[in-house]
C-alpha positions in Angstrom: 12.7 56.4 151.4 15.8 57.9 153.1 17.4 60.8 151.2 21.1 60.5 150.6 23.4 62.7 152.8 24.9 65.8 151.2 28.7 65.7 151.0 29.1 68.1 153.9 26.7 66.2 156.1 28.4 62.9 155.2 31.8 64.4 156.1 30.4 65.6 159.5 28.9 62.2 160.1 32.2 60.4 159.3 34.1 62.8 161.5 31.6 62.2 164.4 31.9 58.5 164.0 35.7 58.6 164.0 35.7 60.7 167.2 33.2 58.3 168.9 35.3 55.3 168.0 38.6 56.9 169.2 37.1 58.1 172.5 35.3 54.9 173.4 38.3 52.7 172.4 40.6 54.9 174.5 38.2 54.8 177.5 37.8 51.0 177.4 41.6 50.5 176.9 42.5 52.8 179.8 39.9 51.2 182.1 41.3 47.7 181.4 44.9 49.0 181.9 43.9 50.3 185.3 41.8 47.3 186.2 44.6 44.8 185.6 47.5 46.8 187.1 45.7 47.6 190.4 45.5 43.9 191.3 49.3 43.3 191.7 49.8 46.8 193.0 47.4 46.6 195.9 48.1 43.0 196.8 51.8 43.9 197.0 50.9 46.8 199.3 49.0 44.4 201.6 51.7 41.7 201.8 54.3 43.3 204.1 51.6 44.2 206.6 49.8 40.9 206.5 52.6 38.5 205.6 52.9 36.2 202.6 50.2 33.9 203.7 48.5 32.0 200.9 45.2 33.4 202.2 46.3 36.8 201.1 46.6 35.7 197.5 43.7 33.3 197.4 41.3 35.7 199.1 42.5 38.5 196.8 41.6 36.4 193.8 38.2 35.6 195.2 37.6 39.3 195.9 38.7 40.6 192.5 36.7 38.0 190.6 33.6 38.4 192.7 33.7 42.2 192.4 34.2 41.9 188.6 31.0 39.9 188.5 29.3 42.5 190.6 30.5 45.3 188.3 29.2 43.4 185.3 25.8 42.9 187.0 25.6 46.6 187.9 26.4 47.5 184.2 23.7 45.1 183.1 21.1 46.7 185.4 21.7 50.4 184.7 21.9 49.7 180.9 18.2 48.8 181.1 17.2 52.4 181.5 15.7 53.9 178.4 16.6 57.4 179.6 20.3 57.8 178.6 21.0 60.6 181.2 20.3 58.4 184.2 23.0 55.7 183.6 25.5 58.4 182.6 24.9 60.4 185.7 24.9 57.4 188.0 28.1 56.0 186.7 30.0 59.4 186.7 28.9 59.9 190.3 30.2 56.5 191.2 33.5 57.2 189.5 33.9 60.5 191.3 33.0 59.0 194.6 35.6 56.3 194.0 38.1 59.1 193.1 37.7 60.6 196.6 39.1 57.3 198.1 42.4 57.6 196.2 45.3 57.2 196.4 45.0 53.6 197.3 45.7 52.8 200.9 45.0 50.2 203.5 42.0 51.4 205.5 42.7 52.6 209.0 41.8 50.2 211.7 42.7 47.2 209.7 46.3 46.8 210.7 46.4 43.4 212.6 44.5 40.3 211.5 42.4 38.5 214.1 43.2 35.1 215.4 40.2 33.5 213.7 38.0 34.4 210.8 41.0 35.6 208.9 39.6 35.1 205.4 36.5 37.1 206.1 38.5 39.8 207.8 40.7 40.0 204.7 37.7 40.3 202.4 36.5 43.2 204.5 39.9 44.9 204.3 39.9 44.6 200.5 36.3 45.8 200.3 36.8 48.8 202.5 40.2 49.8 201.0 39.7 49.2 197.3 36.2 48.0 196.8 34.6 51.2 195.3 37.3 52.1 192.7 37.6 48.5 191.6 33.9 48.0 191.3 33.6 51.2 189.2 36.4 49.9 186.9 34.8 46.5 186.6 31.6 47.9 185.2 33.2 50.0 182.4 33.8 47.4 179.7 30.2 46.1 179.3 28.7 49.5 180.1 30.7 51.5 177.6 30.0 48.9 174.9 26.2 49.3 175.6 26.6 53.1 175.3 28.6 52.7 172.1 25.7 50.8 170.6 23.3 53.7 171.4 25.5 56.3 169.8 24.3 55.0 166.4 27.9 54.3 165.2 28.0 52.1 162.1 29.9 49.4 164.1 27.3 49.5 166.9 25.4 46.4 165.9 28.4 44.3 166.7 30.5 46.1 169.3 32.4 43.1 170.6 35.6 44.3 168.9 35.8 46.8 171.7 36.3 43.7 174.0 39.5 43.1 172.1 40.7 46.7 173.0 39.9 45.9 176.6 42.0 42.8 176.6 44.8 44.6 174.8 44.8 47.0 177.8 44.9 44.1 180.2 47.7 42.4 178.2 49.9 45.5 178.3 49.2 46.0 182.0 50.3 42.5 182.7 53.5 42.8 180.7 54.3 46.4 181.9 54.1 45.6 185.6 57.0 43.2 186.1 59.0 44.7 183.2 58.5 48.4 183.6 56.6 49.5 186.7 58.1 47.3 189.4 61.7 47.8 188.4 61.5 51.6 188.0 58.9 52.9 190.4 58.2 52.5 194.1 54.8 51.4 195.3 54.0 55.0 196.3 55.0 56.3 192.8 53.0 53.5 191.2 50.0 54.5 193.4 50.2 58.1 192.3 50.5 57.2 188.6 47.5 54.9 189.0 45.5 57.7 190.7 46.4 60.0 187.8 45.2 57.4 185.3 41.9 57.1 187.2 41.4 60.8 186.9 42.1 60.6 183.2 39.6 57.8 182.8 36.8 59.8 184.4 37.4 62.5 181.8 37.3 59.9 179.0 34.1 58.4 180.3 32.5 61.8 180.7 33.4 62.4 177.1 31.8 59.1 176.2 28.6 60.2 178.0 28.7 63.5 176.2 29.0 61.9 172.8 26.1 59.5 173.7 23.9 62.5 174.7 24.7 64.3 171.5 23.8 61.2 169.4 20.3 60.7 167.9 17.9 59.1 170.3 17.6 55.4 169.8 17.0 52.2 171.8 19.8 49.7 172.2 17.6 47.2 170.3 17.7 49.6 167.3 21.4 48.9 166.9 20.8 45.2 166.5 21.4 43.8 163.1 18.1 41.8 163.2 15.3 43.3 165.3 13.4 40.0 165.3 16.4 38.2 166.7 16.9 41.0 169.2 13.5 40.5 170.5 14.2 36.9 171.6 16.3 36.7 174.7 19.0 34.0 174.9 17.7 30.8 176.5 18.9 29.7 179.9 20.6 26.7 178.3 22.6 29.1 176.1 23.5 31.2 179.1 24.7 28.2 181.0 26.7 27.2 178.0 28.4 30.6 178.1 29.2 30.1 181.8 30.7 26.7 181.0 32.7 28.0 178.0 34.2 30.8 180.2 34.8 28.6 183.3 36.9 25.9 181.6 39.7 28.1 180.2 39.7 30.3 183.3 40.3 27.2 185.5 42.7 25.8 183.0 44.8 29.0 183.2 45.4 28.4 186.9 45.8 24.7 186.5 48.4 24.9 183.7 50.3 27.6 185.7 50.3 25.3 188.8 51.5 22.3 186.7 54.4 24.0 184.9 55.5 25.7 188.1 55.4 22.4 189.9 56.6 19.8 187.4 58.2 21.7 184.5 60.2 24.8 185.5 59.8 26.7 188.8 61.0 30.0 187.3 60.0 33.4 188.6 57.4 35.4 186.6 56.5 32.2 184.8 52.8 32.9 185.6 53.1 35.8 183.1 53.3 33.4 180.1 50.0 31.5 180.4 48.1 34.6 181.6 49.4 36.5 178.6 48.3 33.8 176.2 44.9 33.7 178.0 44.4 37.4 177.4 45.6 37.2 173.9 42.9 34.6 173.0 40.2 37.2 174.0 41.9 39.8 171.8 42.0 37.4 168.8 38.5 35.9 168.9 36.6 39.1 169.2 38.3 40.9 166.3 36.1 41.9 163.5 38.2 39.6 161.2 39.8 36.9 163.4 43.5 36.3 162.6 43.1 32.6 163.4 39.8 31.2 162.1 37.6 29.4 164.6 37.3 26.3 162.5 41.1 25.9 162.6 41.2 26.1 166.4 38.4 23.5 166.7 40.3 21.2 164.4 43.5 21.7 166.5 41.9 21.4 169.9 41.8 17.5 170.0 45.4 17.5 168.9 46.3 20.0 171.7 44.5 17.8 174.3 46.4 14.7 173.0 49.7 16.5 173.3 49.1 17.5 176.9 48.0 13.9 177.7 51.3 12.6 176.3 53.3 15.2 178.1 51.6 14.3 181.4 52.5 10.6 180.8 56.1 11.4 179.9 58.7 10.7 182.6 61.9 11.4 180.7 64.2 14.4 180.9 63.5 16.3 177.7 64.4 19.9 177.1 62.5 22.0 179.5 61.8 24.6 176.8 60.2 21.9 174.7 58.0 20.7 177.6 57.1 24.3 178.5 56.2 25.1 174.8 54.1 22.0 174.5 51.9 22.9 177.5 51.6 26.6 176.7 50.9 26.2 173.0 48.3 23.5 173.7 46.7 25.7 176.3 46.5 28.5 173.9 44.8 26.4 171.3 42.3 25.0 173.8 41.5 28.5 175.1 41.1 29.8 171.6 38.6 27.0 170.8 36.6 27.7 174.0 36.6 31.5 173.6 36.0 31.2 169.9 32.7 29.3 170.7 31.8 32.2 173.0 32.4 34.7 170.2 30.5 32.5 167.7 27.4 32.3 170.0 27.5 35.9 171.3 24.1 37.6 171.3 23.1 40.8 169.5 23.8 44.1 171.1 20.6 44.2 173.1 21.8 41.3 175.3 25.4 42.4 175.4 25.6 43.1 179.2 23.9 39.9 180.1 26.4 38.0 178.0 29.3 39.7 179.9 27.6 38.8 183.2 27.7 35.1 182.1 31.3 35.4 181.1 32.3 36.9 184.4 30.4 34.3 186.4 32.0 31.5 184.4 35.5 33.0 184.9 34.8 33.2 188.7 33.6 29.6 188.9 36.6 28.3 187.0 39.0 30.4 189.1 37.4 29.3 192.4 37.5 25.6 191.4 41.2 25.7 190.4 42.4 28.2 192.9 40.5 27.4 196.1 38.6 24.1 195.8 41.2 22.0 194.2 44.1 22.6 196.7 41.7 21.5 199.5 40.3 18.5 197.6 43.4 16.9 195.8 46.9 16.0 196.9 48.1 16.6 193.3 47.3 18.9 190.4 44.2 16.9 189.6 42.4 19.9 188.3 44.6 20.0 185.2 43.4 16.7 183.7 39.9 17.3 184.9 39.6 20.6 183.1 41.5 19.2 180.1 38.7 16.5 179.7 36.0 19.1 180.3 37.5 21.2 177.4 36.2 18.5 175.1 32.7 19.3 176.1 33.3 22.9 174.9 33.2 21.6 171.3 30.0 22.4 169.4 27.4 19.8 168.6 28.0 18.0 165.3 26.3 15.5 163.0 28.3 12.2 163.1 30.0 11.5 159.8 29.6 7.7 159.7 26.9 6.7 162.2 27.1 3.1 161.1 30.5 3.0 162.7 30.1 5.4 165.6 27.1 3.5 166.9 29.5 0.8 167.9 31.9 3.3 169.5 30.7 2.9 173.1 31.1 -0.9 172.9 34.6 -0.5 171.4 35.6 2.0 174.1 34.2 -0.2 176.9 36.3 -3.2 175.7 39.4 -1.0 175.4 38.9 0.4 178.9 38.5 -3.1 180.3 41.6 -4.3 178.7 43.7 -1.4 179.9 42.2 -0.7 183.3 41.8 -4.2 184.7 45.6 -5.0 184.9 46.1 -1.9 187.1 44.4 -3.8 189.9 46.6 -6.9 189.7 50.4 -7.2 189.5 51.9 -9.2 186.7 53.5 -9.0 183.4 50.7 -7.1 181.7 50.8 -4.4 184.5 54.6 -4.2 184.1 54.4 -3.9 180.3 51.8 -1.2 180.4 53.7 0.7 183.1 56.9 0.6 181.0 55.1 1.6 177.8 52.7 4.1 179.6 53.4 7.1 177.4 53.0 5.0 174.2 49.7 3.6 175.3 48.3 6.9 176.5 49.4 8.4 173.2 47.5 5.7 171.3 44.3 6.2 173.3 44.7 10.0 172.8 45.1 9.3 169.1 41.8 7.4 169.1 40.2 10.5 170.6 41.6 12.7 167.8 40.4 10.2 165.2 37.0 10.1 166.7 36.8 13.9 166.8 38.2 14.8 163.5 37.6 11.8 161.2 34.5 10.2 162.6 33.1 13.5 163.9 31.8 11.5 166.9 29.8 13.3 169.5 31.7 15.3 172.1 30.6 12.8 174.9 32.4 10.0 173.1 35.5 12.0 172.6 35.3 13.1 176.3 35.1 9.5 177.5 38.1 8.6 175.4 40.2 11.5 176.8 39.1 10.5 180.3 40.4 7.0 179.7 43.8 8.3 178.4 44.2 10.6 181.5 43.1 7.9 183.9 45.8 5.5 182.7 48.4 8.1 183.8 47.3 7.8 187.4 46.6 4.0 187.3 50.2 3.3 186.0 52.5 5.6 187.9 56.1 6.1 186.6 58.7 3.6 187.9 61.4 6.1 189.1 61.0 5.5 192.8 57.9 5.8 195.0 56.4 9.3 195.2 53.9 10.6 197.8 52.4 14.0 197.4 51.3 16.6 200.0 49.4 19.7 198.9 48.7 23.0 200.4 48.2 26.5 199.1 52.0 26.7 198.7 51.8 24.1 196.0 52.4 20.4 195.8 55.2 18.9 197.9 56.6 15.6 196.8 58.4 13.1 199.0 60.3 10.8 196.7 61.9 7.5 197.8 64.8 6.7 195.4 64.5 3.5 193.5 67.1 1.8 195.7 65.4 3.1 198.8 68.6 4.8 200.1 67.3 8.4 200.1 64.1 10.2 200.9 63.9 13.5 199.0 61.6 16.5 199.6 60.7 18.5 196.5 58.6 21.6 196.0 58.0 22.2 192.4 61.2 21.1 190.6 63.4 22.2 193.5 64.8 19.8 196.1 64.3 21.3 199.6 65.8 18.5 201.7 66.8 14.9 201.7 67.8 12.2 204.2 69.9 9.2 203.8 67.9 6.3 205.2 70.1 3.4 204.3 73.8 2.7 204.4 75.6 1.8 201.2 75.2 -1.9 202.1 71.4 -1.5 202.4 71.2 -1.7 206.2 69.0 1.0 207.8 70.6 4.0 209.5 69.6 4.0 213.1 71.9 6.7 214.5 71.3 10.4 214.6 70.9 11.5 210.9 73.5 13.7 209.3 72.1 16.8 207.5 72.7 16.8 203.8 71.6 18.7 200.7 72.3 22.4 201.6 72.7 21.8 205.3 75.8 19.5 205.5 78.4 20.5 208.1 81.1 21.6 205.6 78.7 23.7 203.5 78.0 27.4 203.9 75.1 27.0 206.4 77.1 24.4 208.5 80.2 26.6 208.5 78.1 29.6 209.6 76.6 27.7 212.5 80.0 26.3 213.6 81.6 29.8 213.5 79.0 31.5 215.6 79.0 28.5 218.1 82.8 28.7 218.4 82.7 32.5 218.8 80.2 32.4 221.6 81.7 29.3 223.4 78.4 28.6 225.0 75.1 27.0 223.9 73.4 29.0 221.1 69.9 30.4 220.9 68.9 30.0 217.2 65.8 31.0 215.2 65.2 29.2 211.9 62.7 30.6 209.5 61.5 27.6 207.4 61.4 24.0 208.5 61.4 21.9 205.2 62.4 18.3 205.9 63.7 19.3 209.4 67.4 18.9 208.4 68.5 21.8 210.7 67.0 20.1 213.7 70.0 17.8 213.7 72.4 20.8 213.4 71.7 21.6 217.1 73.7 20.5 220.0 72.7 19.6 223.6 71.8 22.6 225.7 71.0 24.8 222.8 67.6 26.4 222.1 66.4 26.2 218.5 63.1 27.7 217.6 61.5 27.1 214.1 59.1 29.3 212.3 56.9 27.7 209.6 53.9 28.9 207.6 52.8 25.6 206.1 51.3 23.0 208.4 51.7 20.3 205.8 55.4 20.7 206.0 55.4 20.3 209.8 53.3 17.2 209.5 55.7 15.8 206.8 58.8 16.6 208.8 57.4 14.9 211.9 56.4 11.7 210.1 59.2 9.2 210.5 58.1 7.3 207.4 59.3 10.3 205.4 62.1 11.9 207.5 63.6 11.2 210.9 65.4 14.5 211.6 62.7 15.9 213.8 61.7 12.6 215.5 65.4 11.8 216.4 66.8 15.2 217.0 63.9 17.4 218.2 61.0 15.1 219.1 59.3 17.9 221.2 59.5 20.4 218.3 56.7 22.9 218.4 57.2 25.4 215.6 55.7 28.8 215.6 53.0 28.7 212.9 52.2 31.6 210.6 54.1 33.9 208.3 57.5 34.7 209.8 57.2 38.4 208.9 54.3 38.6 211.4 55.2 35.9 214.0 58.9 36.7 214.2 58.1 40.4 214.8 56.5 39.3 218.1 59.7 37.7 219.5 61.5 39.5 222.3 64.3 41.9 221.1 67.9 40.8 221.7 67.1 37.1 222.0 69.0 35.2 219.3 72.7 34.5 218.7 71.9 33.4 215.1 68.9 33.8 212.8 68.8 31.4 209.8 66.4 32.5 207.0 65.7 29.5 204.8 62.1 30.2 203.7 61.6 29.3 200.0 58.5 28.7 197.9 59.7 26.4 195.2 62.8 28.2 193.7 62.1 31.8 195.0 62.4 33.4 198.4 59.3 35.3 199.5 60.1 39.0 198.7 58.6 40.3 201.9 61.3 38.3 203.9 64.1 39.9 201.9 63.5 43.6 202.3 65.2 46.4 204.3 62.3 46.4 206.7 62.5 42.6 207.2 66.2 42.8 207.9 65.5 45.5 210.5 63.2 43.0 212.3 65.9 40.3 212.2 68.5 42.8 213.5 66.3 43.8 216.4 65.9 40.2 217.6 69.7 39.6 217.6 71.9 39.7 220.7 74.6 42.4 220.5 77.0 40.0 218.8 74.4 38.0 216.9 74.3 37.3 213.1 71.8 36.7 210.4 72.5 33.8 208.0 70.4 33.8 204.8 70.3 30.9 202.3 70.3 32.4 198.8 71.0 29.3 196.6 68.9 29.8 193.5 68.8 28.8 189.8 67.0 31.8 188.5 67.6 34.8 190.9 70.8 36.4 192.0 70.0 37.2 195.6 73.4 37.7 197.2 73.5 41.4 196.3 69.9 41.8 197.5 70.8 40.5 200.9 74.0 42.5 201.1 72.0 45.6 200.2 69.3 45.2 202.8 72.0 44.3 205.4 74.1 47.4 204.6 71.0 49.6 204.8 70.6 48.4 208.4 74.2 49.0 209.4 75.4 45.4 209.0 78.4 44.0 207.3 78.1 40.9 205.1 80.2 37.9 204.1 79.1 35.7 201.2 79.9 32.1 200.5 79.4 30.0 197.4 80.8 26.7 196.4 80.2 23.8 194.0 80.1 20.7 196.1 80.4 18.3 193.1 78.6 15.7 195.2 75.1 15.8 193.8 75.0 12.0 193.6 75.2 12.0 197.5 72.5 14.7 197.7 75.0 17.2 198.8 74.5 20.4 196.8 76.2 23.6 195.9 75.2 26.3 198.4 75.2 30.1 198.4 74.7 31.9 201.7 75.2 35.4 203.1 76.0 36.0 206.8 75.5 39.5 208.2 76.6 41.0 211.5 77.4 44.3 213.2 81.2 43.8 213.4 83.8 41.3 211.9 84.5 39.7 215.3 80.8 38.8 215.6 81.2 36.1 212.8 84.3 34.6 214.3 86.5 32.7 212.0 84.4 33.6 208.9 85.9 37.1 208.9 89.3 35.7 208.1 88.3 32.6 206.1 89.5 32.4 202.5 86.2 30.8 201.6 84.1 33.7 202.7 84.2 37.1 201.0 83.5 40.4 202.7 81.0 41.8 200.2 80.0 45.4 199.6 76.7 46.5 198.1 76.7 47.2 194.4 76.9 50.9 193.8 74.0 51.5 191.5 71.6 48.7 192.7 68.6 49.9 194.6 67.9 48.3 198.0 64.8 46.2 198.1 62.2 47.6 200.5 58.5 47.0 201.2 58.0 49.8 198.7 60.4 48.6 196.0 61.6 45.3 194.6 62.9 44.2 191.2 62.5 40.5 190.5 63.3 40.9 186.8 66.6 42.6 187.7 67.6 39.6 189.9 66.7 37.3 187.0 68.9 39.4 184.6 71.9 39.3 187.0 71.7 35.5 187.2 71.6 35.2 183.4 74.6 37.5 183.1 76.5 35.4 185.7 75.7 32.3 183.8 77.1 33.8 180.6 80.3 34.8 182.4 
């Protein structure tokens, strides 16, 4: 019989437990904060040197997720030692060895990527430059939780609440980077702050180890609530279930981000919203007392899936905020249901580290599917409906409520599928009627899935098949607002839309039009002459005026460099005898621009076009100095210009390639970012003067759009008539606005300036 503790002993025990809880929580929180902030920090360090290639981002994702899995596996292995000194000593030595590699820097000898094997070379660069400190950070969450169990703390039998602390740290790191760190600190300052945080973390982990060594000796299994349960290892089927439950929301995170960026609102920093919700779900489900009960989330999950199916079928022009909220709230509910199942089936403390290995592996699998496999495999965001359907299989097994009804469910579903799918393979009134009423029919089928899940409590496979039918109807009966072809690359999904009357072909990236061509005259006859550039490139717009002014000033054929090809509109801005050289990163755009069935600018105006492929920050730097009379920078990814092409260092490269009287013309039209002052700032920092132009064309129906551009040159006479034009304004840099450099940029500030301009 255990004797009760004396008051003094009880007080000391409570004080010790309080210290253990504070120190371990602080260590796990700090580790997560550092782990999540290093990813954008180091990737941003790499971009100016390696360019904004999609391989940089995709390979970075593969690296971080793979090393996270490695860190979890390492934590699982060293937690098996019964001697507590050994894992503490090993991990502290690892942390101190990693500290010797700081501050973060790109390893020497890794300056220029090779011509082939680029992805493997990039993985090597990440591994050599940042591998050790990231690996050590990745191991902390499961390892410290295992140590916490062995301290004998009263909460030790169920330490998963510490995972919530970890995700709170990740959540704050996510929000603080674009809001606090990026706008206020240079990359060098961020690096130094991060290094200081790493040193603090080592002290905290050393304190955790000290508290563990001072605790009464006990095996991790002794902390389990039920020793008999602890003795039984989770089955492989359960481990695979954990992997699946982690993979679906991880992939869905990338898929929903891609969808809303492509088809809802191509706004900067939009990725923060779904990622924040994703991290928030981890915080909520692993709380000791969940704020949102798991049974509520399971009940809402079929409704959330139905809402997304209806939104995917919708072709109207509803409020963008409503569409955005519908996708994000539904994603949150689905992720809560999946992660709630993980929390519900979590093992006892003895198998904690193995549980985290399964979670990490599942997260990596989901991320790889949505981030790497899908862009190669599909021409549209097919991973979104695929993962949406798979989310149904994350529901737990249930006993069907009315088996005498549900046994006929497969026959009913087969008949329904036959009635709805068969007309898709034949034209006729039924096909037209279903196409017109597509959203209503998809909604009805989704409602059947909800009824089956919540009322009949049918098996998850029956609900899954019903959801698959609803989502398949969306693809079988496309919307009737003109023909749309899709082309996909790592830069996203490009759409080539033929308007319903066949008069215009339109190139869209995300929700932004990047070019268009008038293919038919107003009387319906095809246009056979040299096409006239439209959208932002028409002759009377800012870009057209800039080209004309430099041409008139020189009085001879121009040598022009264009960064960004798009639909090829600017190929038809050239004149005989001139040399125009295009620089493009996306081969799918080159193939699209060359294909006469989409656009004829290239085939009619520059049939021998051979663009320089690769990121322009790298390829353009190799051009001979003093070559070009005019450099046009028109490189956009959806509705945002790549930052590494709009820095002081980038402008220095452009300037070096200009002839003595040459000019740089930058297209800065944007719905969300105010970029004119950014370009003026980087031009002034390089000793150039800038003139800005902005107008409202009021001709959107003709696909002639409002355009904002900035032209920069050494002297006023270099820009010819622009210097005296009433439509162009000599623009000075804003006095208190920091110049964008490879070491500093402030996207949030550009968003804020655009919002203020809109209010004015």
